[in-house]
C-alpha positions as CSV (number, residue, x, y, z in Angstrom):
1,M,0.0,-0.1,-0.1
2,A,1.2,3.5,-0.9
3,I,2.0,5.7,2.2
4,T,0.8,9.0,1.5
5,A,2.0,12.5,3.0
6,A,-1.5,12.9,4.5
7,M,-1.4,9.5,6.3
8,V,2.2,10.3,7.9
9,K,0.6,13.8,9.0
10,E,-2.3,12.1,10.4
11,L,-0.4,9.8,12.5
12,R,2.1,12.5,13.6
13,E,-0.8,14.5,14.9
14,I,-2.1,11.6,16.7
15,T,1.1,10.5,18.5
16,G,3.3,13.2,18.4
17,A,6.2,11.1,16.9
18,G,8.6,12.3,14.5
19,M,7.9,12.4,10.7
20,M,10.4,9.5,9.9
21,D,9.1,7.3,12.6
22,C,5.5,7.9,11.6
23,K,6.5,7.0,7.8
24,K,8.4,3.9,9.1
25,A,5.7,2.7,11.2
26,L,3.2,3.0,8.4
27,N,5.4,1.1,6.0
28,K,5.9,-1.7,8.7
29,T,2.2,-1.9,9.3
30,E,1.0,-1.6,5.5
31,G,-0.8,1.7,6.2
32,N,-3.0,0.2,9.0
33,M,-3.2,3.5,11.5
34,D,-4.1,1.5,14.5
35,E,-1.3,-1.0,14.1
36,A,1.1,1.9,13.4
37,I,0.3,3.6,16.5
38,E,0.7,0.5,18.6
39,F,4.0,-0.1,16.5
40,L,5.1,3.4,17.7
41,R,4.3,2.6,21.4
42,K,6.2,-0.4,21.5
43,N,9.1,1.1,19.5
44,G,8.9,4.1,22.0
45,Q,8.9,1.7,25.1
46,A,12.3,0.2,23.7
47,K,13.7,3.9,23.2
48,A,12.3,4.8,26.5
49,E,14.4,2.1,28.3
50,K,17.5,3.5,26.6
51,K,16.7,6.9,27.7
52,A,16.2,6.0,31.3
53,G,19.8,6.7,32.2
54,R,20.0,10.3,30.9
55,V,19.9,13.1,33.4
56,A,16.5,14.9,33.5
57,A,17.0,18.1,35.3
58,E,14.9,20.4,33.5
59,G,11.0,20.3,33.4
60,L,8.0,21.8,35.0
61,C,6.0,22.1,38.3
62,S,2.2,22.1,38.4
63,V,-0.5,22.7,41.0
64,K,-4.1,21.3,41.0
65,I,-6.5,22.4,43.6
66,E,-10.1,20.7,44.2
67,G,-11.9,21.7,47.2
68,N,-9.5,22.3,50.2
69,T,-6.7,19.9,48.9
70,A,-3.9,21.0,46.7
71,A,-1.6,18.7,44.7
72,M,1.8,20.0,43.4
73,V,4.0,17.8,41.1
74,E,7.4,18.1,39.5
75,V,8.0,16.2,36.2
76,N,11.4,16.5,34.8
77,S,12.6,16.3,31.1
78,E,16.4,16.5,29.7
79,T,15.9,19.9,28.0
80,D,14.3,23.3,28.9
81,F,12.8,23.1,25.1
82,V,10.7,20.2,25.9
83,A,9.4,22.0,29.0
84,K,7.9,24.3,26.7
85,N,6.4,21.8,24.6
86,E,2.5,21.8,24.8
87,V,2.2,18.0,24.9
88,F,4.7,17.7,28.0
89,Q,2.8,20.7,29.8
90,E,-0.6,19.0,29.5
91,F,1.0,15.6,30.8
92,V,2.4,17.4,33.9
93,A,-1.1,19.2,34.3
94,S,-2.5,15.4,34.1
95,V,-0.2,14.1,36.7
96,A,-1.2,17.0,39.2
97,S,-4.8,16.0,38.4
98,Q,-3.9,12.4,39.3
99,V,-2.3,13.3,42.4
100,V,-4.9,15.2,43.8
101,K,-7.3,12.2,43.8
102,S,-4.6,9.7,44.8
103,N,-3.8,8.0,48.0
104,A,-0.2,7.3,46.9
105,T,2.6,8.5,49.4
106,T,5.7,7.8,47.1
107,V,6.3,8.1,43.3
108,E,6.7,4.4,43.1
109,E,3.2,3.9,44.4
110,L,1.7,6.7,42.1
111,L,3.2,4.9,39.1
112,E,1.5,1.8,39.7
113,E,-1.9,3.5,39.9
114,D,-4.6,3.2,37.1
115,W,-4.0,6.3,34.9
116,N,-7.1,8.6,35.4
117,E,-7.3,9.6,31.7
118,D,-7.4,5.8,30.6
119,A,-8.0,2.9,33.1
120,S,-6.5,0.4,30.9
121,K,-3.1,2.0,31.5
122,K,-0.9,2.6,34.8
123,V,0.7,5.9,35.4
124,K,4.0,4.3,34.5
125,D,2.5,3.4,31.1
126,A,1.4,6.8,30.2
127,L,4.7,8.1,31.2
128,V,6.4,5.6,28.8
129,D,4.1,6.9,26.1
130,K,5.1,10.3,26.6
131,I,8.8,9.5,26.5
132,A,8.0,7.7,23.0
133,V,6.2,11.0,21.9
134,I,8.4,13.5,23.0
135,G,11.7,11.5,22.7
136,E,13.3,12.6,25.9
137,N,13.8,10.9,29.2
138,L,11.1,12.3,31.6
139,K,10.6,11.6,35.4
140,I,7.9,11.9,37.7
141,R,10.2,13.3,40.5
142,R,8.2,14.2,43.4
143,F,4.8,15.5,44.5
144,V,2.9,16.6,47.6
145,K,-0.6,17.0,48.8
146,V,-1.9,19.6,51.1
147,T,-5.3,19.3,52.7
148,S,-6.7,22.2,54.7
149,E,-9.0,21.1,57.8
150,N,-9.7,24.7,59.1
151,G,-9.2,27.3,56.3
152,C,-8.1,26.9,52.7
153,V,-5.2,26.4,50.4
154,V,-3.9,28.7,47.9
155,S,-1.1,28.1,45.1
156,Y,1.4,30.3,43.0
157,V,3.1,29.1,39.9
158,H,6.0,31.3,38.6
159,G,8.1,31.5,35.3
160,G,5.4,29.2,33.6
161,G,6.2,26.2,36.1
162,R,9.7,26.8,37.0
163,I,8.8,27.4,40.5
164,A,5.7,26.3,42.5
165,S,4.3,26.9,46.0
166,I,1.6,26.1,48.4
167,I,0.2,27.8,51.3
168,E,-2.1,26.2,53.8
169,A,-3.8,28.7,56.3
170,D,-6.2,28.3,59.2
171,T,-8.8,30.9,59.1
172,E,-12.5,30.8,60.0
173,V,-13.2,33.4,57.1
174,V,-12.4,32.3,53.6
175,N,-13.2,35.1,51.1
176,D,-11.5,36.7,48.1
177,E,-9.6,39.0,50.3
178,V,-8.1,36.4,52.2
179,K,-7.4,34.2,49.4
180,E,-5.6,37.1,47.7
181,A,-3.5,37.7,51.0
182,L,-2.5,33.9,50.8
183,L,-1.6,34.5,47.1
184,N,0.7,37.3,48.1
185,I,2.1,35.0,50.8
186,A,2.7,32.0,48.2
187,M,4.4,34.5,45.9
188,Q,6.8,35.5,48.9
189,V,7.5,32.1,49.4
190,A,8.4,31.4,45.7
191,A,10.5,34.5,45.6
192,L,12.5,34.4,48.6
193,N,12.5,30.7,49.7
194,P,12.2,30.9,53.5
195,K,13.0,27.7,55.2
196,Y,10.8,28.0,58.2
197,I,7.5,29.7,58.9
198,S,8.2,31.1,62.1
199,R,11.2,30.8,64.7
200,E,9.2,28.4,66.8
201,E,10.0,25.6,64.3
202,I,13.6,26.2,64.8
203,S,15.3,24.1,67.7
204,A,17.2,25.8,70.4
205,E,20.0,23.4,69.6
206,H,20.2,24.8,66.1
207,I,20.2,28.4,67.3
208,A,22.9,27.7,69.8
209,H,25.0,26.1,67.1
210,E,24.6,28.9,64.8
211,K,25.9,31.1,67.7
212,E,28.7,28.9,68.2
213,I,29.9,29.4,64.5
214,L,29.3,33.1,64.6
215,L,31.4,33.5,67.7
216,A,34.2,31.4,66.4
217,Q,34.2,33.5,63.1
218,I,34.6,36.8,65.4
219,M,37.2,35.3,67.6
220,N,39.2,34.5,64.5
221,D,38.9,38.0,63.4
222,P,42.1,39.9,64.8
223,K,40.0,43.4,65.2
224,E,36.6,41.9,66.3
225,S,38.0,39.5,68.7
226,Q,39.5,42.4,70.7
227,K,36.3,43.9,71.5
228,P,34.8,43.4,75.0
229,E,32.8,40.3,75.7
230,K,29.3,42.2,76.1
231,V,30.0,43.6,72.9
232,I,30.9,40.4,71.2
233,K,27.7,38.9,72.8
234,G,25.6,41.4,71.2
235,I,27.3,41.1,67.6
236,V,26.5,37.4,67.8
237,E,22.8,38.1,69.0
238,G,22.4,40.8,66.1
239,R,23.6,38.4,63.4
240,V,21.8,35.4,64.5
241,N,18.4,37.6,64.5
242,K,19.7,38.9,60.8
243,E,19.8,35.2,59.5
244,L,16.4,34.4,61.2
245,K,14.6,37.2,59.5
246,E,16.0,35.8,56.1
247,V,14.9,32.2,56.7
248,C,11.7,32.7,58.6
249,L,8.8,33.6,56.7
250,V,6.7,35.8,59.0
251,D,10.0,37.6,60.0
252,Q,10.8,38.4,56.3
253,V,10.0,41.8,55.0
254,Y,6.7,41.6,52.8
255,V,7.8,41.9,49.2
256,K,4.9,44.2,48.4
257,A,5.4,46.4,51.5
258,E,4.9,50.0,50.6
259,D,7.4,51.3,53.3
260,G,9.7,48.4,52.6
261,K,9.7,47.6,56.2
262,Q,6.3,45.8,56.9
263,T,6.8,42.2,57.8
264,V,4.9,39.3,56.7
265,A,3.6,38.8,60.1
266,K,2.5,42.4,60.3
267,Y,0.9,42.2,57.0
268,L,-1.0,39.0,58.2
269,E,-2.2,40.8,61.3
270,E,-3.3,43.7,58.9
271,V,-5.5,41.1,56.8
272,S,-6.9,39.4,59.8
273,K,-8.2,42.7,61.2
274,K,-9.9,43.6,57.9
275,V,-11.5,40.4,57.6
276,G,-12.5,39.9,61.3
277,A,-10.8,36.5,61.6
278,T,-7.2,35.3,62.4
279,V,-5.3,34.1,59.4
280,T,-2.4,32.0,60.2
281,V,-0.1,30.2,57.9
282,K,0.1,26.6,58.9
283,K,1.9,25.0,56.1
284,M,4.2,26.2,53.2
285,V,5.6,24.0,50.3
286,R,8.0,25.3,47.6
287,F,9.4,23.3,44.5
288,E,11.8,24.6,42.1
289,T,12.5,22.6,38.9
290,G,15.6,20.7,39.0
291,E,16.9,21.7,42.6
292,G,19.3,19.3,43.9
293,I,19.9,17.5,40.5
294,E,23.4,17.5,39.2
295,K,23.1,18.6,35.5
296,K,25.2,17.2,32.9
297,E,27.4,19.6,31.1
298,E,27.1,18.6,27.4
299,D,28.9,19.9,24.3
300,F,25.8,20.2,21.8
301,A,28.0,20.9,18.7
302,A,29.9,17.5,19.6
303,E,26.6,15.7,20.1
304,V,25.3,16.8,16.7
305,A,28.5,15.8,15.0
306,A,28.4,12.3,16.6
307,Q,25.0,11.7,15.5
308,L,25.8,12.7,11.9
309,N,28.9,10.6,11.8
310,A,26.9,7.6,13.4
Protein backbone atom coordinates (compact mmCIF):
# COMPACT_ATOMS: atom_id res chain seq x y z
CA MET A 1 0.00 0.00 0.00
CA ALA A 2 1.31 3.44 -0.92
CA ILE A 3 1.99 5.62 2.13
CA THR A 4 0.85 9.17 1.50
CA ALA A 5 1.99 12.40 3.12
CA ALA A 6 -1.52 12.86 4.50
CA MET A 7 -1.29 9.50 6.31
CA VAL A 8 2.07 10.43 7.82
CA LYS A 9 0.66 13.79 8.90
CA GLU A 10 -2.36 12.15 10.52
CA LEU A 11 -0.25 9.65 12.45
CA ARG A 12 2.09 12.39 13.56
CA GLU A 13 -0.81 14.46 14.85
CA ILE A 14 -2.20 11.48 16.78
CA THR A 15 1.06 10.37 18.35
CA GLY A 16 3.34 13.39 18.26
CA ALA A 17 6.13 11.12 16.98
CA GLY A 18 8.70 12.26 14.44
CA MET A 19 7.85 12.34 10.74
CA MET A 20 10.34 9.63 9.75
CA ASP A 21 9.22 7.42 12.65
CA CYS A 22 5.60 7.77 11.48
CA LYS A 23 6.53 6.90 7.90
CA LYS A 24 8.49 3.86 9.06
CA ALA A 25 5.58 2.71 11.26
CA LEU A 26 3.11 3.00 8.39
CA ASN A 27 5.41 1.10 6.06
CA LYS A 28 5.88 -1.65 8.64
CA THR A 29 2.13 -2.00 9.17
CA GLU A 30 1.14 -1.55 5.51
CA GLY A 31 -0.76 1.64 6.23
CA ASN A 32 -2.88 0.32 9.12
CA MET A 33 -3.25 3.35 11.38
CA ASP A 34 -4.13 1.46 14.58
CA GLU A 35 -1.26 -0.98 14.11
CA ALA A 36 1.07 1.93 13.32
CA ILE A 37 0.12 3.62 16.58
CA GLU A 38 0.79 0.36 18.43
CA PHE A 39 4.10 -0.02 16.60
CA LEU A 40 5.18 3.45 17.71
CA ARG A 41 4.16 2.72 21.29
CA LYS A 42 6.15 -0.50 21.35
CA ASN A 43 9.10 1.13 19.65
CA GLY A 44 8.80 4.04 22.02
CA GLN A 45 8.96 1.74 25.00
CA ALA A 46 12.25 0.36 23.75
CA LYS A 47 13.48 3.92 23.30
CA ALA A 48 12.29 4.80 26.79
CA GLU A 49 14.44 2.07 28.27
CA LYS A 50 17.49 3.45 26.45
CA LYS A 51 16.71 6.98 27.59
CA ALA A 52 16.15 6.06 31.24
CA GLY A 53 19.79 6.67 32.14
CA ARG A 54 19.88 10.23 30.84
CA VAL A 55 19.84 13.09 33.30
CA ALA A 56 16.43 14.78 33.46
CA ALA A 57 17.03 18.06 35.28
CA GLU A 58 14.70 20.44 33.44
CA GLY A 59 10.93 20.23 33.37
CA LEU A 60 7.94 21.79 35.08
CA CYS A 61 6.06 22.05 38.34
CA SER A 62 2.26 22.09 38.30
CA VAL A 63 -0.46 22.53 40.91
CA LYS A 64 -4.04 21.26 40.97
CA ILE A 65 -6.54 22.39 43.61
CA GLU A 66 -9.85 20.65 44.28
CA GLY A 67 -11.82 22.00 47.22
CA ASN A 68 -9.50 22.23 50.20
CA THR A 69 -6.85 19.92 48.74
CA ALA A 70 -3.88 21.03 46.66
CA ALA A 71 -1.51 18.72 44.78
CA MET A 72 1.86 19.88 43.49
CA VAL A 73 4.11 17.82 41.21
CA GLU A 74 7.48 18.11 39.53
CA VAL A 75 8.01 16.24 36.28
CA ASN A 76 11.48 16.41 34.76
CA SER A 77 12.68 16.42 31.17
CA GLU A 78 16.16 16.50 29.71
CA THR A 79 15.90 19.92 28.08
CA ASP A 80 14.23 23.25 28.69
CA PHE A 81 12.99 23.07 25.09
CA VAL A 82 10.74 20.12 25.95
CA ALA A 83 9.49 21.94 29.06
CA LYS A 84 7.97 24.49 26.67
CA ASN A 85 6.27 21.75 24.63
CA GLU A 86 2.46 21.79 24.91
CA VAL A 87 2.24 17.97 24.98
CA PHE A 88 4.62 17.87 27.94
CA GLN A 89 2.82 20.70 29.73
CA GLU A 90 -0.52 18.91 29.38
CA PHE A 91 1.01 15.71 30.73
CA VAL A 92 2.42 17.47 33.81
CA ALA A 93 -1.00 19.02 34.46
CA SER A 94 -2.57 15.55 34.12
CA VAL A 95 -0.14 14.13 36.67
CA ALA A 96 -1.15 16.89 39.11
CA SER A 97 -4.80 15.98 38.53
CA GLN A 98 -3.91 12.34 39.18
CA VAL A 99 -2.18 13.18 42.45
CA VAL A 100 -5.00 15.32 43.86
CA LYS A 101 -7.29 12.24 43.73
CA SER A 102 -4.59 9.74 44.69
CA ASN A 103 -3.84 8.04 48.00
CA ALA A 104 -0.26 7.34 46.95
CA THR A 105 2.45 8.52 49.30
CA THR A 106 5.45 7.77 47.06
CA VAL A 107 6.26 8.14 43.37
CA GLU A 108 6.59 4.36 43.15
CA GLU A 109 3.03 3.90 44.42
CA LEU A 110 1.77 6.60 42.08
CA LEU A 111 3.35 4.92 39.03
CA GLU A 112 1.46 1.70 39.79
CA GLU A 113 -1.96 3.38 39.92
CA ASP A 114 -4.49 3.24 37.10
CA TRP A 115 -4.11 6.31 34.90
CA ASN A 116 -7.11 8.60 35.42
CA GLU A 117 -7.33 9.44 31.74
CA ASP A 118 -7.27 5.80 30.59
CA ALA A 119 -7.99 3.05 33.13
CA SER A 120 -6.47 0.44 30.80
CA LYS A 121 -3.05 1.94 31.57
CA LYS A 122 -0.98 2.48 34.66
CA VAL A 123 0.58 5.89 35.33
CA LYS A 124 3.94 4.37 34.42
CA ASP A 125 2.52 3.34 31.00
CA ALA A 126 1.30 6.89 30.36
CA LEU A 127 4.79 8.11 31.25
CA VAL A 128 6.40 5.66 28.80
CA ASP A 129 3.98 6.78 26.09
CA LYS A 130 5.04 10.39 26.58
CA ILE A 131 8.71 9.42 26.46
CA ALA A 132 8.00 7.78 23.10
CA VAL A 133 6.17 10.82 21.78
CA ILE A 134 8.53 13.49 23.09
CA GLY A 135 11.76 11.61 22.58
CA GLU A 136 13.42 12.47 25.89
CA ASN A 137 13.80 10.82 29.25
CA LEU A 138 10.98 12.05 31.52
CA LYS A 139 10.60 11.44 35.24
CA ILE A 140 7.88 12.10 37.76
CA ARG A 141 10.29 13.25 40.42
CA ARG A 142 8.14 14.22 43.39
CA PHE A 143 4.74 15.35 44.55
CA VAL A 144 2.96 16.63 47.64
CA LYS A 145 -0.67 16.86 48.76
CA VAL A 146 -1.84 19.49 51.20
CA THR A 147 -5.34 19.44 52.68
CA SER A 148 -6.74 22.20 54.85
CA GLU A 149 -9.03 21.17 57.71
CA ASN A 150 -9.73 24.63 59.11
CA GLY A 151 -9.24 27.12 56.31
CA CYS A 152 -8.03 26.94 52.73
CA VAL A 153 -5.13 26.24 50.39
CA VAL A 154 -3.75 28.65 47.81
CA SER A 155 -1.02 28.15 45.20
CA TYR A 156 1.28 30.22 43.04
CA VAL A 157 3.17 29.10 39.93
CA HIS A 158 6.04 31.23 38.65
CA GLY A 159 7.90 31.28 35.36
CA GLY A 160 5.49 28.98 33.58
CA GLY A 161 6.19 26.20 36.07
CA ARG A 162 9.82 26.75 37.04
CA ILE A 163 8.82 27.41 40.65
CA ALA A 164 5.58 26.56 42.45
CA SER A 165 4.38 27.02 46.00
CA ILE A 166 1.41 26.07 48.18
CA ILE A 167 0.19 27.84 51.30
CA GLU A 168 -2.17 26.22 53.79
CA ALA A 169 -3.80 28.64 56.20
CA ASP A 170 -6.06 28.32 59.20
CA THR A 171 -8.86 30.90 59.11
CA GLU A 172 -12.54 31.01 60.03
CA VAL A 173 -13.20 33.35 57.13
CA VAL A 174 -12.43 32.28 53.57
CA ASN A 175 -13.21 35.00 51.04
CA ASP A 176 -11.56 36.71 48.07
CA GLU A 177 -9.63 39.07 50.32
CA VAL A 178 -8.16 36.21 52.35
CA LYS A 179 -7.29 34.22 49.23
CA GLU A 180 -5.62 37.25 47.64
CA ALA A 181 -3.53 37.75 50.77
CA LEU A 182 -2.49 34.09 50.79
CA LEU A 183 -1.63 34.30 47.10
CA ASN A 184 0.70 37.18 47.99
CA ILE A 185 2.27 34.99 50.69
CA ALA A 186 2.65 32.13 48.20
CA MET A 187 4.45 34.56 45.88
CA GLN A 188 6.70 35.54 48.81
CA VAL A 189 7.59 31.90 49.39
CA ALA A 190 8.33 31.38 45.68
CA ALA A 191 10.52 34.49 45.51
CA LEU A 192 12.47 34.38 48.80
CA ASN A 193 12.40 30.66 49.64
CA PRO A 194 12.08 30.81 53.44
CA LYS A 195 13.09 27.62 55.26
CA TYR A 196 10.68 27.98 58.17
CA ILE A 197 7.31 29.62 58.81
CA SER A 198 8.39 31.04 62.18
CA ARG A 199 11.18 30.85 64.73
CA GLU A 200 9.11 28.39 66.77
CA GLU A 201 10.00 25.73 64.20
CA ILE A 202 13.73 26.15 64.83
CA SER A 203 15.21 24.11 67.66
CA ALA A 204 17.16 25.78 70.45
CA GLU A 205 20.03 23.44 69.62
CA HIS A 206 20.19 24.74 66.06
CA ILE A 207 20.24 28.38 67.20
CA ALA A 208 22.92 27.58 69.78
CA HIS A 209 24.99 25.90 67.07
CA GLU A 210 24.68 28.95 64.82
CA LYS A 211 25.81 31.17 67.70
CA GLU A 212 28.87 28.96 68.20
CA ILE A 213 29.80 29.32 64.54
CA LEU A 214 29.35 33.10 64.58
CA LEU A 215 31.35 33.40 67.79
CA ALA A 216 34.17 31.35 66.27
CA GLN A 217 34.19 33.64 63.23
CA ILE A 218 34.48 36.69 65.46
CA MET A 219 37.25 35.17 67.57
CA ASN A 220 39.20 34.39 64.40
CA ASP A 221 39.01 38.02 63.34
CA PRO A 222 42.02 39.98 64.73
CA LYS A 223 40.02 43.21 65.18
CA GLU A 224 36.61 41.95 66.32
CA SER A 225 38.11 39.46 68.78
CA GLN A 226 39.60 42.35 70.77
CA LYS A 227 36.20 43.86 71.54
CA PRO A 228 34.66 43.53 75.02
CA GLU A 229 32.76 40.30 75.76
CA LYS A 230 29.45 42.15 76.09
CA VAL A 231 29.91 43.75 72.67
CA ILE A 232 30.84 40.41 71.08
CA LYS A 233 27.74 38.82 72.60
CA GLY A 234 25.62 41.62 71.13
CA ILE A 235 27.20 41.14 67.69
CA VAL A 236 26.42 37.41 67.80
CA GLU A 237 22.80 38.04 68.82
CA GLY A 238 22.41 40.64 66.09
CA ARG A 239 23.77 38.38 63.37
CA VAL A 240 21.62 35.45 64.51
CA ASN A 241 18.52 37.65 64.41
CA LYS A 242 19.45 38.85 60.94
CA GLU A 243 19.79 35.27 59.70
CA LEU A 244 16.48 34.26 61.25
CA LYS A 245 14.73 37.17 59.54
CA GLU A 246 15.99 35.85 56.21
CA VAL A 247 14.94 32.23 56.71
CA CYS A 248 11.66 32.63 58.64
CA LEU A 249 8.62 33.56 56.53
CA VAL A 250 6.78 35.70 59.07
CA ASP A 251 9.97 37.63 59.94
CA GLN A 252 10.79 38.45 56.31
CA VAL A 253 10.01 41.88 54.94
CA TYR A 254 6.80 41.52 52.96
CA VAL A 255 7.74 41.82 49.27
CA LYS A 256 4.85 44.17 48.53
CA ALA A 257 5.36 46.36 51.60
CA GLU A 258 4.94 49.99 50.59
CA ASP A 259 7.32 51.20 53.27
CA GLY A 260 9.85 48.44 52.61
CA LYS A 261 9.74 47.52 56.31
CA GLN A 262 6.46 45.74 57.02
CA THR A 263 7.02 42.07 57.87
CA VAL A 264 4.86 39.19 56.67
CA ALA A 265 3.62 38.79 60.26
CA LYS A 266 2.44 42.42 60.34
CA TYR A 267 0.83 42.02 56.91
CA LEU A 268 -1.14 38.99 58.13
CA GLU A 269 -2.21 40.91 61.24
CA GLU A 270 -3.47 43.69 58.97
CA VAL A 271 -5.44 41.25 56.82
CA SER A 272 -6.84 39.49 59.91
CA LYS A 273 -8.22 42.78 61.26
CA LYS A 274 -9.85 43.59 57.91
CA VAL A 275 -11.66 40.25 57.60
CA GLY A 276 -12.45 39.85 61.28
CA ALA A 277 -10.68 36.52 61.71
CA THR A 278 -7.15 35.40 62.50
CA VAL A 279 -5.34 34.21 59.36
CA THR A 280 -2.41 31.93 60.20
CA VAL A 281 -0.03 30.21 57.82
CA LYS A 282 0.02 26.57 58.89
CA LYS A 283 2.09 25.01 56.12
CA MET A 284 4.15 26.06 53.11
CA VAL A 285 5.68 23.96 50.35
CA ARG A 286 7.94 25.16 47.55
CA PHE A 287 9.23 23.23 44.52
CA GLU A 288 11.85 24.55 42.14
CA THR A 289 12.41 22.56 38.97
CA GLY A 290 15.66 20.63 38.99
CA GLU A 291 16.82 21.77 42.44
CA GLY A 292 19.33 19.33 43.86
CA ILE A 293 19.84 17.49 40.56
CA GLU A 294 23.35 17.51 39.17
CA LYS A 295 23.07 18.64 35.56
CA LYS A 296 25.28 17.05 32.99
CA GLU A 297 27.36 19.51 31.00
CA GLU A 298 27.12 18.64 27.31
CA ASP A 299 28.82 19.89 24.19
CA PHE A 300 25.83 20.32 21.86
CA ALA A 301 27.96 20.77 18.74
CA ALA A 302 29.91 17.59 19.51
CA GLU A 303 26.68 15.69 20.11
CA VAL A 304 25.25 16.74 16.74
CA ALA A 305 28.51 15.84 15.02
CA ALA A 306 28.49 12.43 16.67
CA GLN A 307 24.94 11.77 15.46
CA LEU A 308 25.81 12.81 11.91
CA ASN A 309 28.80 10.47 11.86
CA ALA A 310 26.93 7.56 13.41
